[in-house]
C-alpha positions as CSV (number, residue, x, y, z in Angstrom):
1,X,92.0,20.6,118.7
2,X,90.6,20.7,122.2
3,X,92.9,21.0,125.4
4,X,91.9,17.4,126.2
5,X,92.6,15.8,122.9
6,X,95.9,17.7,122.7
7,X,96.9,16.2,126.1
8,X,95.8,12.7,125.2
9,X,97.7,12.9,121.9
10,X,100.7,13.9,123.8
11,X,100.3,11.3,126.3
12,X,100.2,8.6,123.5
13,X,103.2,10.3,121.7
14,X,105.5,10.4,124.8
15,X,104.3,7.4,127.1
16,X,102.8,4.8,125.0
17,X,105.1,4.8,122.0
18,X,108.4,3.3,122.2
19,X,111.4,5.4,121.3
20,X,111.8,3.1,118.2
21,X,109.7,0.6,116.3
22,X,109.6,-2.9,118.0
23,X,110.1,-5.9,116.0
24,X,106.9,-8.2,115.8
25,X,108.7,-10.9,117.5
26,X,109.6,-8.7,120.4
27,X,106.2,-7.3,120.7
28,X,104.8,-10.8,121.1
29,X,107.5,-11.6,123.5
30,X,106.5,-8.5,125.6
31,X,102.8,-9.3,125.6
32,X,103.4,-13.1,126.7
33,X,105.8,-12.1,129.5
34,X,103.6,-9.3,130.3
35,X,100.4,-11.5,130.6
36,X,102.6,-13.5,133.1
37,X,103.4,-10.3,135.1
38,X,99.8,-9.2,135.0
39,X,98.5,-12.4,136.3
40,X,101.2,-12.5,138.9
41,X,100.3,-9.0,140.3
42,X,96.7,-9.7,140.2
43,X,97.3,-12.7,142.5
44,X,99.5,-10.9,144.9
45,X,97.4,-7.8,145.1
46,X,94.2,-10.0,146.0
47,X,95.8,-11.1,149.3
48,X,95.8,-7.7,150.4
49,X,92.4,-6.9,149.7
50,X,91.1,-10.1,151.0
51,X,93.1,-10.0,154.2
52,X,89.9,-9.5,156.5
53,X,88.3,-12.5,155.0
54,X,91.4,-14.8,155.2
55,X,91.9,-13.7,158.9
56,X,88.2,-14.7,159.5
57,X,88.2,-17.9,157.6
58,X,91.5,-19.2,159.3
59,X,90.9,-17.4,162.6
60,X,94.2,-15.7,162.6
61,X,94.6,-13.2,165.7
62,X,95.2,-9.5,164.8
63,X,98.5,-9.7,166.7
64,X,99.4,-12.6,164.4
65,X,98.6,-11.5,160.8
66,X,102.0,-9.7,160.6
67,X,103.9,-13.0,161.2
68,X,101.8,-14.5,158.6
69,X,102.6,-11.8,156.1
70,X,106.2,-12.0,157.0
71,X,106.2,-15.8,156.2
72,X,104.5,-15.3,152.8
73,X,107.4,-12.6,151.9
74,X,109.9,-15.2,152.8
75,X,109.0,-16.4,149.4
76,X,111.6,-14.2,147.8
77,X,114.4,-16.3,149.1
78,X,113.5,-19.3,147.3
79,X,112.8,-17.0,144.2
80,X,116.3,-15.8,144.3
81,X,117.7,-19.3,144.2
82,X,115.3,-20.4,141.6
83,X,116.2,-17.4,139.4
84,X,119.8,-18.2,139.8
85,X,118.9,-21.5,138.3
86,X,117.6,-19.7,134.7
87,X,121.3,-19.8,133.8
88,X,121.5,-23.5,134.1
89,X,118.3,-24.8,132.9
90,X,117.3,-22.0,130.7
91,X,114.9,-19.2,131.3
92,X,112.1,-20.5,129.1
93,X,111.8,-23.6,130.8
94,X,112.0,-22.0,134.3
95,X,109.5,-19.5,133.3
96,X,107.1,-22.1,132.2
97,X,107.7,-24.1,135.6
98,X,107.1,-20.9,137.6
99,X,103.8,-20.3,135.7
100,X,102.8,-23.9,136.4
101,X,104.2,-23.8,139.9
102,X,102.5,-20.4,140.8
103,X,99.0,-21.8,139.2
104,X,99.3,-25.1,141.2
105,X,100.1,-23.2,144.5
106,X,97.4,-20.5,144.0
107,X,94.7,-23.3,143.6
108,X,96.2,-24.8,146.6
109,X,95.7,-21.6,148.5
110,X,92.1,-21.7,147.4
111,X,91.6,-25.0,149.1
112,X,93.6,-24.6,152.2
113,X,92.0,-26.1,155.0
114,X,94.3,-24.7,157.9
115,X,96.4,-21.8,158.6
116,X,99.6,-23.6,158.2
117,X,98.5,-25.1,154.7
118,X,97.4,-21.7,153.7
119,X,100.9,-20.2,154.8
120,X,102.9,-22.9,152.9
121,X,100.6,-22.6,149.7
122,X,101.1,-18.8,149.8
123,X,104.8,-19.1,150.3
124,X,105.3,-21.3,147.3
125,X,103.0,-19.2,145.2
126,X,104.9,-16.2,146.0
127,X,108.2,-18.2,145.5
128,X,107.0,-19.0,142.0
129,X,105.5,-15.4,141.3
130,X,108.7,-13.7,142.3
131,X,110.9,-15.9,140.4
132,X,108.6,-15.2,137.3
133,X,108.7,-11.6,137.7
134,X,112.4,-11.6,137.9
135,X,112.8,-13.7,134.8
136,X,110.4,-11.5,132.9
137,X,112.6,-8.7,133.6
138,X,115.8,-10.5,132.6
139,X,114.0,-11.6,129.3
140,X,113.1,-8.3,128.3
141,X,116.6,-6.8,129.4
142,X,118.3,-9.3,127.2
143,X,116.0,-9.4,124.2
144,X,115.2,-5.8,123.8
145,X,118.0,-3.6,122.4
146,X,119.4,-0.7,124.6
147,X,117.0,2.1,122.8
148,X,113.9,0.2,123.8
149,X,114.9,-1.8,126.9
150,X,113.9,0.7,129.5
151,X,110.5,1.1,127.8
152,X,110.0,-2.6,127.6
153,X,110.8,-3.1,131.3
154,X,108.4,-0.1,131.9
155,X,105.6,-1.5,129.8
156,X,106.0,-4.8,131.9
157,X,105.7,-2.8,135.0
158,X,102.6,-1.1,133.7
159,X,101.2,-4.5,132.9
160,X,101.8,-5.8,136.4
161,X,100.0,-2.5,137.5
162,X,97.1,-3.3,135.4
163,X,96.9,-6.8,136.9
164,X,96.7,-5.1,140.4
165,X,94.0,-2.8,139.2
166,X,92.0,-5.6,137.9
167,X,92.1,-7.5,141.1
168,X,90.8,-4.5,142.8
169,X,88.0,-4.2,140.3
170,X,87.2,-7.9,140.6
171,X,87.2,-7.8,144.5
172,X,85.1,-4.8,144.6
173,X,82.4,-6.4,142.5
């Protein structure tokens, strides 16, 4: 066996495979919440790459762009409050609401006419996206047993990183 094949085989054995078999319903759950995480990271990563175009479109001065970024990141505050609501209204319902809210806010971002409208749309999108990511991690932590929980959260992170990578590929084309 060639060294490259040996390395690829070792990588698959160590990093790709969970420490024990995952039941089909947990595998399906991982793919579902992973898809949400992938899309969320795609959306958040795209902003950083399109910053110059956004600045130009809305006429945001260089000395003001950090303030705009800070306002987006304030979306984490309502996300914490929304995530707390998961125990009250249920994780499944809240996850569906955050997916819908993030989708609507992202579309609104695309059609924003003013800087203020863009900021509000992005703030809402981030609030829903951050809430979604928090809930996805909680779902994996609660549903997976202790032997594969860390692997599941790592796989969720890998799918999120894939979303960021896909946004870079899409933006580059």
